C-alpha positions in Angstrom: -26.0 -44.9 28.0 -29.7 -44.1 28.7 -30.9 -41.2 26.4 -32.1 -39.1 29.4 -28.7 -39.3 31.0 -27.0 -38.5 27.7 -29.3 -35.4 27.3 -28.5 -34.2 30.8 -24.7 -34.7 30.3 -25.0 -32.8 27.0 -26.6 -29.9 28.8 -23.8 -30.0 31.4 -21.1 -29.8 28.8 -23.0 -27.1 26.9 -23.1 -25.1 30.1 -19.3 -25.7 30.5 -18.9 -24.5 26.9 -20.5 -21.2 27.9 -18.4 -20.9 31.0 -15.2 -21.6 29.1 -16.1 -18.9 26.6 -16.6 -16.4 29.3 -13.3 -17.3 31.0 -11.4 -17.1 27.7 -13.0 -13.8 26.6 -12.8 -11.8 29.8 -10.2 -9.1 29.2 -9.0 -10.8 26.1 -9.0 -10.2 22.3 -12.0 -11.8 20.7 -10.7 -12.9 17.3 -7.7 -14.9 18.5 -9.9 -16.7 21.0 -12.6 -17.5 18.4 -10.0 -18.6 15.7 -7.9 -20.8 18.0 -11.0 -22.5 19.5 -12.3 -23.1 16.0 -8.9 -24.6 14.9 -9.3 -27.0 17.8 -12.6 -28.3 16.6 -11.4 -28.5 13.0 -8.3 -30.5 14.1 -10.5 -33.1 15.9 -12.7 -33.5 12.8 -9.7 -33.6 10.5 -8.2 -36.4 12.6 -11.5 -38.3 12.5 -11.6 -37.9 8.7 -8.1 -39.2 8.4 -8.9 -42.2 10.6 -12.0 -42.9 8.4 -9.7 -43.0 5.4 -7.2 -45.3 7.0 -9.7 -47.6 8.8 -13.2 -47.2 7.4 -14.4 -50.5 8.8 -13.4 -49.4 12.3 -15.2 -46.1 12.1 -18.6 -46.1 13.9 -21.5 -45.4 11.5 -22.6 -42.3 13.3 -19.1 -40.8 12.8 -18.9 -41.5 9.1 -18.5 -38.5 6.8 -20.2 -39.2 3.5 -18.7 -38.1 0.2 -20.1 -34.8 -1.1 -20.5 -33.1 -4.5 -18.9 -29.7 -4.9 -22.3 -28.1 -4.8 -22.9 -29.7 -1.4 -19.5 -28.5 -0.2 -20.6 -24.9 -1.2 -23.7 -25.3 0.9 -21.7 -26.3 3.9 -19.4 -23.4 3.3 -22.4 -21.2 3.4 -23.4 -22.7 6.8 -19.9 -22.0 8.1 -20.3 -18.4 7.0 -23.6 -18.1 8.9 -22.1 -19.7 12.0 -19.0 -17.5 11.8 -21.1 -14.4 11.6 -23.2 -15.5 14.5 -20.2 -16.3 16.7 -18.4 -13.0 15.9 -21.4 -11.0 17.1 -22.1 -13.3 20.1 -18.5 -13.5 21.3 -18.3 -9.7 21.4 -21.6 -9.5 23.3 -20.6 -12.3 25.7 -17.3 -10.7 26.4 -18.9 -7.5 27.7 -21.9 -8.9 29.5 -22.4 -11.1 32.6 -22.9 -14.7 31.6 -26.0 -14.8 33.8 -27.6 -12.4 31.3 -25.8 -13.5 28.1 -26.5 -17.3 28.4 -30.3 -16.9 28.8 -30.5 -14.6 25.8 -28.5 -17.1 23.7 -30.9 -19.8 24.9 -33.8 -18.1 23.2 -32.4 -19.3 19.8 -35.1 -22.1 19.3 -37.9 -19.6 19.7 -36.4 -17.4 16.9 -35.9 -20.5 14.8 -39.5 -21.3 15.3 -40.5 -17.7 14.2 -38.4 -18.2 11.1 -40.0 -21.6 10.4 -43.4 -19.9 10.5 -42.4 -17.2 8.1 -40.2 -19.1 5.7 -41.5 -22.7 5.9 -45.2 -21.8 6.5 -45.4 -23.7 9.8 -48.4 -22.9 12.0 -48.0 -22.8 15.8 -50.1 -24.9 18.2 -51.6 -23.4 21.4 -48.7 -24.8 23.4 -46.2 -23.2 21.1 -47.9 -19.8 21.3 -47.9 -20.1 25.1 -44.2 -21.0 25.0 -43.3 -18.0 22.8 -45.3 -15.6 25.0 -43.7 -17.0 28.2 -40.2 -16.7 26.7 -40.8 -13.1 25.5 -42.3 -12.1 28.8 -39.3 -13.6 30.7 -37.0 -11.8 28.3 -38.6 -8.5 29.3 -38.3 -9.5 33.0 -34.6 -10.3 32.5 -34.1 -6.8 31.0 -35.6 -5.2 34.2 -33.3 -7.3 36.3 -30.3 -6.2 34.2 -31.2 -2.6 34.8 -30.1 -3.0 38.4 -26.6 -3.7 37.1 -26.7 -0.7 34.8 -27.5 -2.8 31.7 -30.3 -1.2 29.7 -31.3 -3.7 27.0 -32.7 -1.1 24.6 -29.5 1.0 24.4 -26.7 -1.4 25.3 -24.6 -2.1 22.2 -23.4 -5.5 23.5 -27.0 -6.7 24.1 -27.8 -5.8 20.5 -24.7 -7.6 19.2 -25.7 -10.7 21.3 -29.3 -10.5 19.9 -28.0 -10.3 16.3 -25.7 -13.3 17.0 -28.7 -15.2 18.4 -30.8 -14.4 15.4 -28.1 -15.5 13.0 -27.8 -18.7 15.1 -31.6 -19.2 14.5 -30.9 -18.8 10.8 -28.3 -21.5 11.0 -30.9 -23.7 12.8 -33.3 -23.2 9.9 -30.6 -23.9 7.4 -29.8 -27.1 9.3 -33.4 -28.2 8.7 -32.8 -27.9 5.0 -29.4 -29.7 5.1 -30.5 -32.5 7.4 -34.1 -32.7 6.4 -34.4 -31.9 2.7 -30.9 -32.9 1.5 -30.8 -35.8 4.0 -27.1 -35.1 4.9 -25.7 -37.0 7.9 -25.2 -34.9 11.1 -21.5 -36.0 11.2 -21.0 -34.8 7.6 -22.4 -31.4 8.4 -20.5 -31.0 11.7 -17.2 -32.1 10.2 -17.1 -29.9 7.1 -18.7 -26.8 8.6 -16.1 -27.0 11.4 -13.3 -27.3 8.9 -14.5 -24.5 6.7 -14.8 -22.2 9.7 -11.0 -22.0 9.8 -10.4 -20.3 6.4 -13.5 -18.1 6.9 -12.2 -16.8 10.3 -8.5 -16.6 9.3 -8.7 -13.1 7.7 -10.2 -11.8 11.0 -7.4 -13.4 13.0 -4.8 -12.1 10.5 -6.3 -8.6 10.7 -6.0 -8.6 14.5 -2.4 -9.8 14.2 -1.4 -7.1 11.7 -3.3 -4.4 13.7 -5.6 -3.4 10.9 -7.9 -1.9 13.6 -7.5 -0.8 17.3 -7.7 -4.0 19.3 -7.1 -5.7 22.6 -4.0 -7.8 23.5 -4.3 -11.6 23.6 -3.5 -13.9 26.5 -3.4 -17.7 26.0 -5.7 -19.6 28.3 -6.5 -23.3 28.4 -10.1 -22.5 28.4 -9.7 -21.6 24.6 -9.4 -25.2 23.3 -11.9 -26.3 26.0 -14.5 -24.2 24.2 -14.4 -26.4 21.2 -13.9 -29.7 23.1 -16.9 -29.0 25.4 -19.0 -28.2 22.4 -17.9 -31.4 20.6 -18.7 -33.6 23.6 -22.0 -31.9 24.1 -23.0 -32.5 20.5 -21.7 -36.1 20.6 -23.9 -36.8 23.6 -26.8 -35.0 22.0 -26.8 -37.0 18.8 -26.1 -40.1 20.8 -29.3 -39.5 22.7 -31.2 -38.9 19.5 -30.0 -42.2 18.1 -31.8 -44.1 20.9 -35.0 -45.6 19.4 -36.9 -44.7 22.6 -35.7 -41.1 22.8 -38.3 -38.3 22.4 -36.7 -35.5 20.4 -38.8 -32.8 22.2 -37.7 -34.1 25.6 -34.0 -34.3 24.5 -34.1 -30.8 23.1 -35.8 -29.5 26.3 -33.3 -31.1 28.6 -30.4 -29.7 26.6 -31.7 -26.2 27.4 -30.7 -27.0 31.0 -27.3 -25.8 30.0 -28.5 -22.3 30.8 -28.9 -23.1 34.5 -25.3 -24.5 34.5 -23.9 -21.3 32.9 -26.1 -19.2 35.2 -24.9 -21.0 38.4 -21.3 -20.8 37.1 -21.6 -17.1 36.5 -22.7 -16.6 40.2 -20.3 -19.0 41.8 -17.2 -18.8 39.6 -17.3 -15.2 38.2 -19.0 -13.7 41.3 -21.8 -12.0 39.3 -24.4 -10.0 41.2 -28.1 -9.9 41.3 -28.6 -13.6 40.7 -31.7 -13.8 42.9 -33.5 -11.2 40.8 -32.4 -12.8 37.5 -33.3 -16.4 38.4 -37.1 -16.2 37.9 -36.6 -14.7 34.5 -34.1 -17.4 33.6 -36.4 -20.1 34.7 -39.3 -18.5 32.7 -37.2 -18.4 29.6 -36.4 -22.1 30.0 -40.1 -22.9 30.6 -41.1 -20.9 27.5 -38.5 -22.7 25.4 -39.6 -26.1 26.7 -43.3 -25.4 25.9 -42.3 -24.2 22.4 -40.3 -27.4 21.8 -43.0 -29.7 23.3 -45.7 -28.0 21.2 
């Protein structure tokens, strides 16, 4: 498959991932949705690990999970902890906010990752990256003004702040990925497999606490969009890494095209969930995507 097509399909499934999350969370308890979707992803990777053990020669190289030391397992457990924290905050925010606002905010993750790289790794921005950051932040402010027309005031809305915290934690996970994949040279399949599996025991106490009513909570309704959350993310990542494996692929272009998922989620929010004020939000959403693209290309 051509790498540009794979990148666009990855963006499509990433947008479907956001739409399935919104469908599963609307009027539903967060922790069971999060836990069961995580179990789905872990089940897929556990089956692939079993297949690798039974038929190693038949397993594609890009799906192979390499053996790890116990120290490396602990590092991947730490990644699972970061991702679990990010998802808990994000899921609560996304449940209570229109997807046409939540998805663009989540899409700003690469910009915050770049900020972290400047502070932690000592990276210095180019002129194009500075322009991209400025465009993203200005568009973020414009999105906040559009949200006010729906009664969503960014500076005092608790769900906005939960979503921002989740996005920042996601950016921390992105920085940690640079260490795992870049410094330690772990395979992407190894990181994906084990962090997906370790998410289950990390999130289990939250699901158990919900079940035993340790706190006031919402009721849970099963929806088929719950396992689709994990499956769409797995397909999106599969296509993304497939695009990156192409020798002609440009990483900056692949990453930029992947951000098109925000437009899929935005359109779905308007068409499927009948969200309002789409015309006023669209320029800000496009501005955020332009800013992220400039940052990545820089």
